[in-house]
C-alpha angles and dihedrals in degrees: 000000000000094000095048100043103033105257109297152309099306095046097072120155120239107219116219092358110212118215103275131195119317118265092252089053089051091056090047091051089054092043094234138118120251090242093063117125120254090246095050089045090057091047092051092048092051093048092051092043091054093044094050101035111133092229089066091065101033091110090058096065141261096295092059091045092054093051091048091049091053093048092045091051092051090050091050094047092048092050092046091051093050092046090052092050092048093045095240126153 
């Protein structure tokens, strides 16, 4: 399965990747310093992802869900960019 489908849910390919935010912007989005350890980076990402997950605000209406989705996507993109630059899985 791994060989055929690329390794799993979180390892999705981004087709025609546009240039995203700078690495320093990615660290700012996650609210961490660039010298943070890989383990602490992951912890910070997970904390933010849980806090800003769209399901957390679904009961507040579509406007809140849209804002949460946008924030959640920025957090994910920033984390993915940092992981790529650091060579993390």
